[in-house]
C-alpha positions as CSV (number, residue, x, y, z in Angstrom):
1,M,2.6,12.5,-14.4
2,I,0.6,14.5,-11.7
3,T,-1.9,11.6,-11.6
4,F,0.9,9.3,-10.6
5,L,2.2,11.5,-7.9
6,V,-1.2,11.4,-6.5
7,L,-1.4,7.6,-6.9
8,I,1.9,7.1,-5.1
9,F,1.1,9.5,-2.2
10,T,-2.2,7.8,-1.8
11,L,-0.6,4.5,-1.5
12,S,2.3,5.6,0.7
13,L,-0.4,6.6,3.3
14,D,-0.5,2.9,4.5
15,T,3.2,2.9,4.8
16,F,2.8,6.2,6.7
17,V,0.2,4.6,9.1
18,A,2.4,1.4,9.7
19,S,5.4,3.2,10.4
20,L,3.3,5.5,12.8
21,S,2.1,2.4,14.7
22,Y,5.4,1.2,14.8
23,E,6.7,4.3,16.4
24,A,3.9,4.2,18.8
25,S,5.0,0.7,19.8
26,N,8.4,1.6,19.9
27,I,9.4,-1.0,17.1
28,K,12.5,0.2,15.1
29,I,12.7,0.1,11.3
30,P,16.2,0.0,10.5
31,I,17.4,1.6,7.2
32,I,17.9,-1.8,5.5
33,S,14.3,-2.7,6.4
34,N,13.3,0.9,5.2
35,I,14.9,0.2,1.9
36,I,13.3,-3.5,1.6
37,I,9.8,-2.1,2.2
38,S,10.0,0.9,-0.2
39,F,11.6,-1.4,-2.9
40,I,9.0,-4.0,-2.8
41,C,6.2,-1.7,-2.5
42,S,7.4,0.3,-5.5
43,F,8.5,-2.9,-7.5
44,V,5.0,-4.3,-7.1
45,L,3.4,-0.9,-8.2
46,A,5.7,-1.1,-11.3
47,L,4.8,-4.6,-12.0
48,S,1.3,-3.8,-11.8
49,L,1.5,-0.9,-14.2
50,I,3.3,-3.2,-16.7
51,F,0.5,-5.7,-16.2
52,G,-2.0,-3.1,-17.1
53,N,-0.1,-2.1,-20.1
54,V,-0.1,-5.6,-21.5
55,I,-3.8,-5.9,-20.8
56,G,-4.3,-2.5,-22.4
57,E,-3.0,-3.8,-25.7
58,Y,-5.9,-6.4,-26.0
59,I,-8.9,-4.6,-24.6
60,N,-10.9,-1.8,-26.5
61,D,-10.3,1.9,-25.1
62,N,-13.9,2.3,-24.0
63,I,-14.0,-1.0,-22.1
64,L,-10.5,-0.4,-20.6
65,K,-11.8,2.9,-19.2
66,F,-14.6,1.4,-17.7
67,V,-12.6,-1.5,-16.2
68,S,-10.1,1.0,-14.9
69,F,-12.9,3.0,-13.4
70,L,-14.4,-0.1,-11.9
71,I,-11.0,-1.1,-10.1
72,L,-10.2,2.3,-8.6
73,F,-13.8,2.8,-7.6
74,S,-13.8,-0.7,-5.8
75,I,-10.4,-0.1,-4.1
76,G,-12.0,3.3,-2.9
77,I,-14.8,1.7,-1.5
78,F,-13.0,-1.0,0.0
79,K,-10.5,1.8,1.6
80,I,-13.4,3.6,3.1
81,F,-14.5,0.3,5.0
82,D,-10.8,-0.7,5.5
83,E,-10.9,-0.3,9.2
84,K,-13.9,-2.5,9.7
85,L,-12.6,-5.2,7.4
86,K,-9.3,-5.0,9.2
87,M,-11.3,-5.4,12.6
88,Y,-13.1,-8.4,11.1
89,I,-10.0,-10.1,10.2
90,R,-8.3,-9.5,13.5
91,N,-11.1,-11.2,15.3
92,I,-10.6,-14.3,13.1
93,S,-8.7,-17.0,14.9
94,F,-6.1,-18.7,12.7
95,K,-4.2,-21.6,14.0
96,K,-0.5,-21.1,14.0
97,S,0.1,-24.4,12.5
98,S,-2.1,-23.6,9.5
99,L,-0.8,-20.1,9.1
100,S,0.4,-20.1,5.3
101,K,2.3,-17.2,3.9
102,I,-1.0,-15.8,2.5
103,K,-2.9,-15.9,5.8
104,M,0.0,-14.3,7.6
105,I,0.2,-11.5,5.1
106,I,-3.7,-10.9,5.5
107,K,-3.0,-11.2,9.3
108,I,-0.5,-8.2,9.0
109,Y,-2.4,-6.3,6.8
110,S,-5.0,-6.2,9.4
111,D,-2.5,-5.4,12.1
112,Y,0.8,-3.9,11.0
113,E,2.6,-4.9,14.1
114,K,2.0,-8.6,13.5
115,A,5.2,-8.2,11.1
116,D,7.4,-8.1,14.2
117,A,6.9,-11.9,14.6
118,D,9.6,-12.4,17.2
119,N,8.5,-9.6,19.5
120,S,12.0,-8.1,19.2
121,K,10.8,-4.4,18.9
122,R,13.1,-4.4,15.7
123,L,11.8,-5.2,12.1
124,S,14.3,-7.5,10.5
125,A,14.9,-7.8,6.7
126,V,12.9,-10.9,6.8
127,E,9.9,-9.4,8.5
128,A,10.0,-6.3,6.3
129,I,9.2,-8.5,3.3
130,S,6.1,-9.6,4.8
131,L,5.1,-6.1,5.9
132,A,5.9,-4.9,2.5
133,L,3.9,-7.5,0.7
134,A,0.8,-6.4,2.9
135,L,1.5,-2.9,2.0
136,S,1.6,-3.7,-1.7
137,L,-1.9,-5.1,-2.1
138,D,-3.6,-1.8,-2.9
139,G,-0.5,-0.9,-5.2
140,F,-1.0,-4.0,-7.2
141,S,-4.7,-3.6,-7.7
142,A,-4.5,0.0,-8.3
143,G,-1.5,-0.1,-11.1
144,I,-3.7,-2.6,-13.3
145,A,-5.9,0.4,-13.8
146,F,-3.1,2.6,-15.6
147,N,-1.9,2.3,-19.0
148,T,1.3,4.4,-19.7
149,T,4.7,4.3,-21.0
150,Y,7.2,1.9,-19.9
151,F,9.8,4.9,-19.4
152,L,7.2,6.6,-17.3
153,I,6.8,3.3,-15.3
154,F,10.5,3.6,-14.4
155,N,10.1,7.0,-13.1
156,V,7.0,6.0,-11.1
157,F,9.2,3.2,-9.7
158,V,12.1,5.6,-8.5
159,L,9.6,8.3,-7.2
160,S,7.7,5.7,-5.1
161,L,10.9,4.2,-3.8
162,V,12.3,7.6,-2.7
163,I,8.6,9.0,-1.4
164,N,8.2,5.5,0.8
165,M,11.6,5.8,2.3
166,L,11.2,9.4,3.0
167,I,7.7,8.8,4.5
168,I,8.9,6.1,6.8
169,L,11.8,8.4,8.0
170,F,9.3,11.2,8.3
171,S,7.0,9.1,10.2
172,K,9.9,9.0,13.1
173,F,9.8,12.8,13.5
174,V,5.9,13.0,13.2
175,S,5.2,10.6,15.8
176,H,6.1,13.0,18.4
177,F,3.2,15.2,17.7
178,T,0.6,12.7,16.4
179,Y,-0.5,11.3,19.7
180,N,-3.5,13.1,20.1
181,I,-4.4,13.4,16.3
182,N,-7.3,10.9,15.1
183,I,-7.2,10.8,11.2
184,D,-8.7,7.9,9.4
185,F,-6.3,8.0,6.5
186,S,-8.0,4.8,4.9
187,R,-11.2,7.1,4.1
188,I,-8.9,9.9,2.6
189,S,-7.2,7.5,0.5
190,G,-10.6,5.8,-0.2
191,M,-11.9,9.3,-1.5
192,V,-8.9,9.7,-3.6
193,F,-9.1,6.4,-5.3
194,I,-12.9,7.0,-6.3
195,I,-12.0,10.7,-7.7
196,L,-9.0,8.9,-9.9
197,G,-11.8,6.4,-10.9
198,I,-14.3,8.7,-11.9
199,L,-11.5,10.8,-14.0
200,K,-10.7,7.5,-15.8
201,I,-14.2,7.6,-17.6
202,F,-13.8,11.1,-18.8
């Protein structure tokens, strides 16, 4: 269970960063939007864990360990260079008429504030869905690397839901003290994913 707690907190760092950027730009996240973001992120993680269980039934344990290591290690490397990738995506020009839902999610992933599509400085329920899907990308990938009981998956879902909701609320308080703090949370989460991956092969 400790491993899953580490996973949840690591995944919630993206939610924390997104919430901080919203606070810095005076974009409000109403409680209903908070619930939607937290629920979708947690549901996608649980769905991914279930998918990982299904795959685990058909793959040899040694191969499964290596695949799990590969997934988590790859996510870790990806997260370490996350900021550069986001910068690259931000520089790509998409025609508004050609913006599919997937392209929009990618855009939001590179710049969380893009979720506030109507520039109302208030994240609506629909906009919260788009943001949540962008924040769920890592969770969907990482969850596949774990093989556990369905009862534990339910516990992970509930814990993730509560932690994400608290993280968003906590960011409102913390934003008043982080204006001069320069921390690369992506690199921190990247290193944690790499460590989780290495632990998978032992």
